[in-house]
MDAnalysis code that builds the backbone (N, CA, C; Angstrom):
import MDAnalysis as mda
import numpy as np

u = mda.Universe.empty(249, n_residues=83, atom_resindex=np.repeat(np.arange(83), 3), trajectory=True)
u.add_TopologyAttr("name", ["N", "CA", "C"] * 83)
u.add_TopologyAttr("resid", np.arange(1, 84))
u.add_TopologyAttr("resname", ["UNK", "UNK", "UNK", "UNK", "UNK", "UNK", "UNK", "UNK", "UNK", "UNK", "UNK", "UNK", "UNK", "UNK", "UNK", "UNK", "UNK", "UNK", "UNK", "UNK", "UNK", "UNK", "UNK", "UNK", "UNK", "UNK", "UNK", "UNK", "UNK", "UNK", "UNK", "UNK", "UNK", "UNK", "UNK", "UNK", "UNK", "UNK", "UNK", "UNK", "UNK", "UNK", "UNK", "UNK", "UNK", "UNK", "UNK", "UNK", "UNK", "UNK", "UNK", "UNK", "UNK", "UNK", "UNK", "UNK", "UNK", "UNK", "UNK", "UNK", "UNK", "UNK", "UNK", "UNK", "UNK", "UNK", "UNK", "UNK", "UNK", "UNK", "UNK", "UNK", "UNK", "UNK", "UNK", "UNK", "UNK", "UNK", "UNK", "UNK", "UNK", "UNK", "UNK"])
u.atoms.positions = np.array([
    [-14.723, 4.528, -29.286],
    [-14.314, 3.416, -30.122],
    [-14.299, 2.143, -29.292],
    [-14.637, 1.058, -29.915],
    [-14.662, -0.245, -29.265],
    [-13.328, -0.945, -29.495],
    [-12.794, -1.532, -28.432],
    [-11.509, -2.232, -28.498],
    [-11.669, -3.670, -28.027],
    [-10.808, -4.524, -28.533],
    [-10.677, -5.889, -28.023],
    [-9.344, -5.916, -27.297],
    [-9.390, -6.154, -25.994],
    [-8.159, -6.120, -25.207],
    [-8.223, -7.106, -24.060],
    [-7.147, -7.167, -23.278],
    [-7.059, -8.101, -22.166],
    [-7.446, -7.421, -20.865],
    [-8.115, -8.169, -20.013],
    [-8.483, -7.706, -18.677],
    [-7.919, -8.713, -17.689],
    [-7.117, -8.248, -16.745],
    [-6.419, -9.158, -15.837],
    [-7.299, -9.586, -14.685],
    [-7.185, -10.859, -14.315],
    [-7.748, -11.370, -13.076],
    [-6.808, -12.455, -12.589],
    [-7.064, -13.006, -11.441],
    [-6.151, -13.984, -10.859],
    [-5.412, -13.372, -9.696],
    [-4.769, -14.195, -8.926],
    [-4.081, -13.714, -7.741],
    [-2.701, -13.151, -8.079],
    [-2.083, -12.553, -7.087],
    [-0.754, -11.978, -7.265],
    [0.232, -13.081, -7.649],
    [0.971, -12.856, -8.721],
    [1.933, -13.846, -9.185],
    [1.320, -14.965, -10.002],
    [0.016, -14.931, -10.210],
    [-0.676, -15.961, -10.982],
    [-1.637, -15.285, -11.962],
    [-1.095, -14.632, -12.982],
    [-1.965, -13.863, -13.873],
    [-2.798, -14.743, -14.799],
    [-4.006, -14.304, -15.031],
    [-4.908, -14.868, -16.024],
    [-5.585, -13.672, -16.672],
    [-5.957, -13.798, -17.909],
    [-6.557, -12.676, -18.620],
    [-7.824, -13.098, -19.321],
    [-8.792, -12.202, -19.328],
    [-9.988, -12.364, -20.141],
    [-9.777, -11.539, -21.399],
    [-10.194, -12.064, -22.528],
    [-10.181, -11.297, -23.772],
    [-11.577, -10.689, -23.871],
    [-11.642, -9.355, -23.799],
    [-12.924, -8.675, -23.693],
    [-13.091, -7.611, -24.764],
    [-14.345, -7.289, -25.042],
    [-14.703, -6.172, -25.906],
    [-15.126, -5.052, -24.963],
    [-14.511, -3.873, -25.138],
    [-14.718, -2.799, -24.173],
    [-14.678, -1.445, -24.873],
    [-15.350, -0.474, -24.290],
    [-15.224, 0.904, -24.759],
    [-13.836, 1.365, -24.312],
    [-13.069, 1.970, -25.207],
    [-11.684, 2.307, -24.901],
    [-11.530, 3.281, -23.739],
    [-12.586, 3.978, -23.353],
    [-12.494, 4.937, -22.248],
    [-12.554, 4.263, -20.886],
    [-12.941, 2.993, -20.822],
    [-13.012, 2.276, -19.550],
    [-11.628, 1.844, -19.089],
    [-11.508, 1.617, -17.782],
    [-10.247, 1.160, -17.205],
    [-9.939, -0.262, -17.654],
    [-8.683, -0.666, -17.446],
    [-8.247, -1.995, -17.888],
    [-9.124, -3.105, -17.318],
    [-9.401, -3.054, -16.040],
    [-10.201, -4.095, -15.397],
    [-11.623, -3.623, -15.120],
    [-12.059, -2.579, -15.809],
    [-13.399, -2.033, -15.600],
    [-14.465, -2.827, -16.331],
    [-15.612, -2.184, -16.486],
    [-16.757, -2.832, -17.129],
    [-16.452, -3.129, -18.595],
    [-16.933, -4.264, -19.054],
    [-16.743, -4.625, -20.451],
    [-18.086, -4.973, -21.083],
    [-18.132, -4.935, -22.396],
    [-19.357, -5.213, -23.135],
    [-19.592, -6.719, -23.218],
    [-18.542, -7.446, -23.589],
    [-18.669, -8.898, -23.733],
    [-17.313, -9.559, -23.547],
    [-17.316, -10.723, -22.902],
    [-16.100, -11.516, -22.771],
    [-16.095, -12.526, -23.905],
    [-15.028, -12.525, -24.700],
    [-14.986, -13.435, -25.848],
    [-13.901, -14.498, -25.730],
    [-13.140, -14.469, -24.643],
    [-12.105, -15.494, -24.526],
    [-11.361, -15.453, -23.212],
    [-10.335, -16.284, -23.140],
    [-9.546, -16.494, -21.934],
    [-8.112, -16.790, -22.337],
    [-7.157, -16.306, -21.553],
    [-5.747, -16.538, -21.844],
    [-4.973, -16.750, -20.552],
    [-4.209, -17.827, -20.500],
    [-3.338, -18.134, -19.362],
    [-1.894, -18.057, -19.850],
    [-1.168, -16.973, -19.551],
    [0.192, -16.823, -20.070],
    [1.184, -17.852, -19.527],
    [0.890, -18.446, -18.401],
    [1.799, -19.447, -17.835],
    [1.563, -20.829, -18.429],
    [0.491, -20.996, -19.158],
    [0.154, -22.261, -19.830],
    [0.116, -23.432, -18.851],
    [-0.579, -23.227, -17.728],
    [-0.652, -24.256, -16.700],
    [-1.675, -25.335, -17.015],
    [-2.559, -25.068, -17.978],
    [-3.553, -26.069, -18.358],
    [-3.443, -26.368, -19.850],
    [-4.120, -27.419, -20.254],
    [-4.091, -27.822, -21.647],
    [-4.744, -26.778, -22.559],
    [-5.818, -26.188, -22.091],
    [-6.537, -25.165, -22.870],
    [-6.193, -23.765, -22.360],
    [-4.965, -23.351, -22.567],
    [-4.485, -22.066, -22.050],
    [-4.973, -20.875, -22.861],
    [-5.536, -21.109, -24.034],
    [-6.096, -20.048, -24.859],
    [-7.423, -20.504, -25.434],
    [-8.492, -19.799, -25.077],
    [-9.818, -20.077, -25.609],
    [-10.379, -18.788, -26.174],
    [-10.898, -18.856, -27.394],
    [-11.520, -17.687, -28.011],
    [-12.798, -18.140, -28.709],
    [-13.875, -17.408, -28.477],
    [-15.121, -17.649, -29.205],
    [-14.953, -16.983, -30.564],
    [-14.551, -17.756, -31.561],
    [-14.203, -17.230, -32.877],
    [-15.369, -16.516, -33.547],
    [-16.559, -17.045, -33.400],
    [-17.732, -16.440, -34.032],
    [-17.981, -15.030, -33.499],
    [-17.926, -14.868, -32.184],
    [-18.157, -13.552, -31.573],
    [-16.993, -12.591, -31.864],
    [-15.777, -13.124, -31.892],
    [-14.625, -12.277, -32.209],
    [-14.743, -11.739, -33.633],
    [-15.139, -12.583, -34.571],
    [-15.315, -12.136, -35.954],
    [-16.440, -11.115, -36.062],
    [-17.494, -11.315, -35.275],
    [-18.600, -10.352, -35.273],
    [-18.100, -8.976, -34.842],
    [-17.366, -8.934, -33.724],
    [-16.893, -7.644, -33.209],
    [-15.873, -7.006, -34.136],
    [-15.017, -7.801, -34.749],
    [-14.072, -7.251, -35.717],
    [-14.817, -6.690, -36.926],
    [-15.907, -7.340, -37.301],
    [-16.720, -6.885, -38.416],
    [-17.457, -5.597, -38.133],
    [-17.748, -5.335, -36.861],
    [-18.442, -4.103, -36.500],
    [-17.481, -2.945, -36.249],
    [-16.186, -3.199, -36.396],
    [-15.213, -2.114, -36.279],
    [-14.392, -2.099, -35.007],
    [-14.497, -3.115, -34.171],
    [-13.684, -3.166, -32.954],
    [-12.215, -3.352, -33.333],
    [-11.340, -2.584, -32.696],
    [-9.909, -2.639, -32.977],
    [-9.190, -3.426, -31.882],
    [-8.490, -4.513, -32.221],
    [-7.752, -5.261, -31.202],
    [-6.431, -4.563, -30.858],
    [-6.015, -4.690, -29.601],
    [-4.697, -4.204, -29.215],
    [-3.658, -5.152, -29.808],
    [-2.392, -4.785, -29.743],
    [-1.333, -5.629, -30.324],
    [-1.323, -7.026, -29.703],
    [-1.428, -7.105, -28.381],
    [-1.407, -8.403, -27.710],
    [-2.641, -9.214, -28.073],
    [-3.794, -8.580, -28.080],
    [-5.030, -9.280, -28.437],
    [-4.970, -9.759, -29.885],
    [-4.370, -8.964, -30.740],
    [-4.245, -9.338, -32.150],
    [-3.391, -10.603, -32.296],
    [-2.282, -10.675, -31.550],
    [-1.418, -11.858, -31.586],
    [-2.168, -13.099, -31.108],
    [-2.964, -12.940, -30.050],
    [-3.718, -14.073, -29.518],
    [-4.812, -14.513, -30.488],
    [-5.461, -13.557, -31.138],
    [-6.490, -13.900, -32.121],
    [-5.879, -14.618, -33.327],
    [-4.650, -14.254, -33.690],
    [-3.960, -14.963, -34.770],
    [-3.638, -16.385, -34.355],
    [-3.182, -16.571, -33.113],
    [-2.860, -17.913, -32.622],
    [-4.105, -18.799, -32.589],
    [-5.252, -18.180, -32.286],
    [-6.496, -18.933, -32.212],
    [-7.101, -19.188, -33.589],
    [-6.548, -18.545, -34.619],
    [-7.027, -18.747, -35.979],
    [-8.219, -17.884, -36.364],
    [-8.495, -16.847, -35.574],
    [-9.622, -15.969, -35.865],
    [-9.271, -15.018, -36.996],
    [-8.070, -14.444, -36.940],
    [-7.604, -13.589, -38.037],
    [-6.354, -14.210, -38.624],
    [-6.175, -13.978, -39.897],
    [-5.045, -14.598, -40.589],
    [-3.821, -13.698, -40.516],
    [-2.670, -14.308, -40.285],
    [-1.413, -13.572, -40.252],
    [-0.820, -13.436, -41.633],
    [0.203, -12.608, -41.721],
    [0.869, -12.402, -43.010],
    [1.822, -13.529, -43.316],
])
């Protein structure tokens, strides 16, 4: 199954995450199919959340399941609508 989840990068104490499409059997920071966004939880820059909405909608349309955290970020970016 294909998942949309976060992959960590950045130095110790300075987390940054890529929003990636990945086969669920791969490790958290392992190989991914496509990178569709970026997230900075510390909000150190003006653009702390970037998502390629077109590609995210494509992957959701093909059956990719977002994790809970990825789902919240996609809602904030306006890719999927909240309740």
